[in-house]
C-alpha positions as CSV (number, residue, x, y, z in Angstrom):
1,M,-126.8,-45.4,94.2
2,T,-128.5,-44.0,91.2
3,R,-127.0,-40.6,91.9
4,R,-123.6,-42.2,92.2
5,G,-124.0,-44.3,89.0
6,G,-125.0,-41.1,87.1
7,G,-121.8,-39.4,88.4
8,R,-119.7,-42.2,87.1
9,R,-121.3,-41.9,83.7
10,F,-120.7,-38.2,83.7
11,E,-117.0,-38.7,84.6
12,W,-116.7,-41.3,81.8
13,V,-118.2,-38.8,79.3
14,I,-115.6,-36.1,80.4
15,V,-112.8,-38.6,80.0
16,G,-114.0,-39.6,76.6
17,C,-114.2,-36.0,75.4
18,V,-110.7,-35.3,76.6
19,L,-109.4,-38.4,74.8
20,A,-111.2,-37.4,71.6
21,L,-109.6,-34.0,71.7
22,L,-106.2,-35.4,72.3
23,F,-106.5,-37.7,69.2
24,A,-108.0,-35.0,67.1
25,V,-105.2,-32.5,67.5
26,P,-102.5,-34.5,65.6
27,V,-105.0,-35.1,62.8
28,V,-105.7,-31.3,62.4
29,M,-102.0,-30.6,62.7
30,S,-101.3,-33.2,60.0
31,I,-103.9,-31.7,57.7
32,N,-102.6,-28.2,58.3
33,S,-99.0,-29.3,57.6
34,R,-99.9,-30.9,54.3
35,S,-101.8,-27.7,53.3
36,S,-98.7,-25.6,54.0
37,I,-96.5,-27.8,51.9
38,S,-99.0,-27.7,49.0
39,A,-99.1,-23.9,49.3
40,T,-95.3,-23.7,49.2
41,L,-95.1,-25.9,46.1
42,T,-97.8,-24.2,44.1
43,G,-97.6,-20.6,45.4
44,A,-99.9,-19.3,48.2
45,G,-103.0,-17.8,46.9
46,S,-102.5,-19.0,43.3
47,E,-104.9,-21.0,41.3
48,G,-104.5,-24.8,41.9
49,S,-102.9,-24.3,45.3
50,A,-105.7,-26.1,47.2
51,D,-104.8,-29.2,49.1
52,P,-104.7,-32.2,46.7
53,G,-107.1,-34.1,48.9
54,T,-109.8,-31.4,48.6
55,A,-112.2,-30.8,45.7
56,A,-111.5,-27.9,43.4
57,P,-113.9,-25.0,43.6
58,A,-116.8,-24.9,41.1
59,G,-115.6,-23.7,37.7
60,D,-111.9,-24.4,38.5
61,S,-110.1,-27.4,37.0
62,G,-107.7,-27.4,39.9
63,Q,-104.7,-27.4,37.4
64,T,-102.0,-24.8,37.3
65,D,-101.9,-22.6,34.2
66,P,-98.8,-23.8,32.2
67,A,-98.2,-20.2,31.1
68,A,-98.2,-19.0,34.7
69,A,-95.7,-21.6,35.7
70,Q,-93.1,-20.3,33.2
71,P,-90.4,-18.2,34.7
72,A,-90.5,-14.5,33.9
73,P,-88.1,-13.5,31.1
74,A,-84.9,-12.0,32.3
75,A,-84.7,-8.2,32.0
76,Q,-82.5,-7.1,29.1
77,P,-79.5,-4.9,30.2
78,A,-79.7,-1.3,29.1
79,P,-77.4,-0.6,26.1
80,S,-74.1,0.8,27.1
81,T,-73.5,4.4,26.5
82,G,-70.6,6.8,25.8
83,H,-69.3,5.0,22.7
84,A,-69.9,8.0,20.3
85,R,-67.8,10.3,22.4
86,A,-65.1,7.7,22.9
87,A,-64.9,7.1,19.1
88,V,-64.4,10.8,18.4
89,V,-61.7,11.1,21.0
90,A,-59.9,8.0,19.7
91,A,-60.1,9.2,16.1
92,E,-58.7,12.6,16.8
93,A,-55.9,11.1,18.9
94,A,-54.9,8.8,16.0
95,A,-54.7,11.6,13.4
96,A,-51.3,12.8,12.4
97,P,-50.5,16.5,13.2
98,S,-50.6,17.3,9.5
99,T,-54.1,15.8,9.1
100,E,-57.1,18.1,9.2
101,L,-59.8,15.7,10.5
102,A,-63.5,16.3,10.7
103,V,-65.3,13.5,12.6
104,A,-68.8,12.9,13.9
105,V,-70.3,9.8,15.3
106,Y,-73.9,8.9,16.1
107,D,-75.3,5.9,18.1
108,R,-78.6,4.8,16.6
109,V,-79.5,2.8,19.7
110,T,-78.8,5.3,22.5
111,R,-79.2,8.3,20.2
112,E,-76.0,9.8,21.5
113,S,-74.0,12.0,19.1
114,A,-70.5,13.4,19.4
115,V,-68.7,15.9,17.1
116,G,-65.0,16.6,16.8
117,D,-63.3,20.0,16.7
118,R,-63.9,20.3,12.9
119,G,-67.1,18.4,12.8
120,T,-69.2,21.5,11.9
121,E,-66.7,22.8,9.3
122,P,-67.8,22.3,5.7
123,F,-65.4,20.1,3.7
124,M,-65.4,19.6,-0.1
125,T,-67.1,16.3,-0.5
126,A,-65.4,14.7,-3.5
127,S,-67.4,11.6,-4.3
128,L,-69.6,11.8,-1.2
129,A,-71.6,14.3,-3.2
130,K,-73.0,11.2,-4.9
131,V,-74.9,10.3,-1.7
132,V,-76.5,13.8,-1.7
133,V,-77.6,13.6,-5.3
134,A,-79.0,10.0,-4.8
135,V,-81.1,11.2,-1.8
136,D,-82.3,14.2,-3.8
137,M,-83.3,12.1,-6.9
138,L,-85.2,9.4,-4.9
139,D,-87.0,12.0,-2.8
140,R,-88.1,14.0,-5.8
141,R,-89.3,10.8,-7.5
142,R,-91.5,10.0,-4.5
143,L,-92.6,13.5,-3.5
144,D,-92.7,15.4,-6.8
145,G,-93.3,12.6,-9.3
146,L,-89.9,12.9,-10.9
147,V,-89.5,10.3,-13.6
148,I,-86.3,8.3,-13.3
149,P,-85.9,5.6,-16.0
150,Q,-84.4,2.3,-15.0
151,S,-81.3,3.1,-17.1
152,D,-80.7,6.1,-14.8
153,I,-81.3,4.0,-11.7
154,S,-78.5,1.7,-13.0
155,L,-76.3,4.8,-13.3
156,L,-77.2,5.7,-9.7
157,R,-76.1,2.3,-8.5
158,R,-72.8,2.6,-10.4
159,A,-72.2,6.0,-8.9
160,L,-72.7,4.7,-5.4
161,S,-70.8,1.4,-5.7
162,L,-68.1,1.8,-8.3
163,S,-68.0,5.5,-7.6
164,D,-68.3,5.9,-11.3
165,D,-67.7,9.6,-12.2
166,S,-69.1,9.3,-15.7
167,A,-72.4,8.0,-14.2
168,M,-72.4,10.9,-11.8
169,N,-71.7,13.4,-14.6
170,A,-74.8,12.2,-16.5
171,L,-77.0,12.2,-13.4
172,W,-75.8,15.7,-12.4
173,T,-76.6,17.1,-15.8
174,K,-80.0,15.4,-16.3
175,F,-81.4,15.8,-12.8
176,D,-80.2,19.3,-11.7
177,G,-77.4,18.2,-9.5
178,Q,-76.5,21.8,-8.9
179,G,-79.7,22.3,-7.0
180,A,-79.5,19.0,-5.0
181,A,-77.5,20.4,-2.1
182,G,-80.1,23.2,-1.5
183,R,-83.1,20.9,-1.7
184,V,-81.6,18.3,0.6
185,R,-80.5,21.0,3.0
186,G,-84.0,22.3,3.2
187,R,-85.8,18.9,3.6
188,L,-83.4,17.5,6.2
189,G,-82.7,20.8,8.1
190,L,-78.9,20.7,7.4
191,T,-76.7,23.5,8.6
192,G,-73.6,23.8,6.5
193,T,-74.3,22.1,3.1
194,S,-73.9,24.1,0.0
195,A,-73.7,23.6,-3.8
196,P,-70.3,24.0,-5.6
197,K,-69.5,27.5,-6.7
198,A,-68.5,26.3,-10.2
199,F,-71.4,24.6,-12.1
200,G,-70.7,21.0,-12.8
201,Q,-67.9,20.6,-10.2
202,W,-69.9,18.3,-8.0
203,G,-66.8,17.2,-6.0
204,E,-66.6,20.8,-4.7
205,M,-70.0,20.5,-3.0
206,N,-69.4,21.5,0.7
207,V,-70.9,19.3,3.6
208,P,-69.8,19.2,7.2
209,A,-69.5,15.9,9.1
210,V,-72.5,16.7,11.2
211,D,-74.7,17.1,8.1
212,F,-73.5,13.8,6.8
213,V,-74.6,12.2,10.1
214,R,-78.0,13.6,9.5
215,I,-78.1,12.4,5.9
216,W,-77.2,8.9,6.9
217,R,-79.8,8.9,9.6
218,Y,-82.3,10.0,7.0
219,V,-81.3,7.2,4.7
220,L,-81.5,4.4,7.3
221,D,-84.4,5.6,9.4
222,E,-86.7,7.8,7.4
223,M,-86.5,6.9,3.7
224,P,-89.0,4.3,2.5
225,A,-87.6,0.8,2.5
226,A,-87.3,0.5,-1.2
227,D,-85.3,3.7,-1.6
228,R,-83.2,2.9,1.4
229,D,-82.4,-0.6,0.2
230,L,-81.5,0.7,-3.2
231,M,-78.9,3.0,-1.8
232,I,-77.5,0.6,0.9
233,S,-77.3,-2.4,-1.4
234,A,-75.4,-0.3,-4.0
235,M,-72.9,1.0,-1.4
236,D,-72.6,-2.4,0.3
237,S,-71.5,-3.9,-3.1
238,A,-68.6,-1.4,-3.5
239,P,-65.6,-3.3,-4.8
240,A,-62.1,-2.7,-3.5
241,T,-61.1,-1.0,-6.8
242,A,-63.3,1.9,-8.0
243,R,-64.2,2.6,-11.7
244,D,-61.2,4.9,-12.1
245,G,-58.8,2.3,-10.7
246,F,-58.5,4.0,-7.3
247,N,-58.1,1.7,-4.2
248,Q,-61.2,2.5,-2.2
249,A,-60.7,-0.2,0.5
250,F,-59.6,2.4,3.1
251,G,-61.1,3.9,6.3
252,L,-64.4,2.2,7.0
253,L,-63.9,-0.2,4.1
254,S,-60.4,-1.2,5.1
255,P,-59.9,-4.9,6.0
256,A,-59.6,-4.1,9.7
257,V,-63.2,-2.8,9.7
258,R,-65.0,-4.5,6.8
259,G,-62.9,-7.7,6.8
260,P,-63.9,-11.0,8.5
261,N,-62.5,-10.0,11.9
262,G,-64.0,-6.5,11.9
263,P,-67.4,-5.3,12.9
264,G,-68.5,-4.7,9.3
265,A,-69.5,-1.5,7.6
266,V,-71.3,-0.1,4.6
267,A,-69.8,3.2,3.4
268,K,-69.3,5.7,0.7
269,Q,-65.8,6.8,0.0
270,G,-64.4,10.1,-1.5
271,W,-61.1,11.2,-2.8
272,M,-59.9,14.3,-4.6
273,C,-56.8,16.3,-5.4
274,C,-55.4,18.9,-5.3
275,F,-56.9,22.1,-4.0
276,S,-54.4,24.4,-2.2
277,G,-51.8,21.6,-2.5
278,K,-54.0,19.1,-0.5
279,T,-55.6,15.8,-1.0
280,Y,-59.1,15.0,0.3
281,L,-59.9,11.5,1.5
282,H,-63.2,10.7,3.1
283,S,-65.0,7.7,4.5
284,S,-68.6,7.9,5.8
285,G,-71.1,5.1,6.7
286,A,-72.6,2.8,9.2
287,V,-70.7,0.4,11.4
288,G,-71.5,-2.7,13.4
289,A,-74.4,-5.1,13.9
290,G,-77.7,-3.5,12.8
291,D,-75.8,-0.5,11.4
292,R,-75.7,0.8,15.0
293,Y,-73.1,3.5,14.6
294,L,-72.8,6.2,12.0
295,V,-69.2,7.3,11.6
296,I,-68.1,10.2,9.4
297,L,-64.4,10.8,8.7
298,L,-63.4,13.7,6.5
299,T,-59.7,14.5,6.0
300,R,-57.4,16.9,4.2
301,E,-53.8,16.1,3.9
302,P,-50.7,17.8,2.4
303,R,-50.3,16.4,-1.2
304,G,-46.6,15.6,-0.8
305,P,-46.7,12.2,1.0
306,G,-49.1,10.8,-1.6
307,W,-52.2,8.6,-1.6
308,D,-50.8,5.6,0.0
309,A,-49.7,7.6,3.1
310,A,-53.2,9.3,3.1
311,R,-54.9,5.9,3.0
312,A,-52.7,4.5,5.8
313,G,-53.5,7.6,7.9
314,L,-57.2,7.2,7.5
315,D,-57.0,3.5,8.1
316,R,-55.4,4.2,11.4
317,I,-58.0,6.8,12.3
318,A,-60.9,4.5,11.4
319,S,-59.5,1.6,13.3
320,A,-59.1,3.6,16.4
321,A,-62.6,5.0,16.2
322,V,-64.1,1.5,15.6
323,R,-62.2,-0.1,18.5
324,A,-63.7,2.6,20.8
325,L,-67.2,1.4,19.8
326,D,-66.7,-2.1,21.3
């Protein structure tokens, strides 16, 4: 009897254990399922991913870092390429057969450059020589201690904005304009820039389009901010009519480029007549948001058709080049 009663108790113990295990399994499964959901919501392995019903580890608040919860910033697309070459091709295609065009374009974002067929050929600068003289004067003031009175700074502004020839004549004489081309060539590593053969004839300074790209890069990216801003603000304030009455709203300063529907530009213009029966009409500057593109357009035309025809031709060239930069 005793042995039998002990057997029954043993059997009841076994049954009780089995029942306890059966009831415990759903509980464990329920806990594990909740932990999985919590891990999914908070990120497996991240701080604060513990089951809400459990205590946080010592030294941990159990809260998710707000900064870690922020989405990662979207990667910025790489800037598009090939615009400089496209602009050169478009400009040359838009030029009339009678137009001798030197074009060079530089993308300041991608650092791509493109040069047309005549891009390395020196052209007489006309009033673009004023940019060379301005760079030379400001560099010498900074590097050599050249004294430039405020009255001469005002003349420099007039030379760059109104394209005032009288102001340029005074600066050329007082600050050795004849030597400016050589000094700037040496400092910037230019390849084809040279002084005029006849002293005082600053419009006959020779500079190829590729050298003007280098000069503009220097002004925008290497000159001290104060000198750069002086030059850019002066050119940016250029009115449609120059000091001599010439309409300088052509090329990069034409309404199609500089107007409200255009990309915008800051530029220096040049015009001159009539060597070998030809007119010279130039437009050089920076185009677009952040002055991204440097565009140099130098032209020689037969004198016969006149200035209006020359301006219309350069407007067409500039518009084609700028459209290719979009």
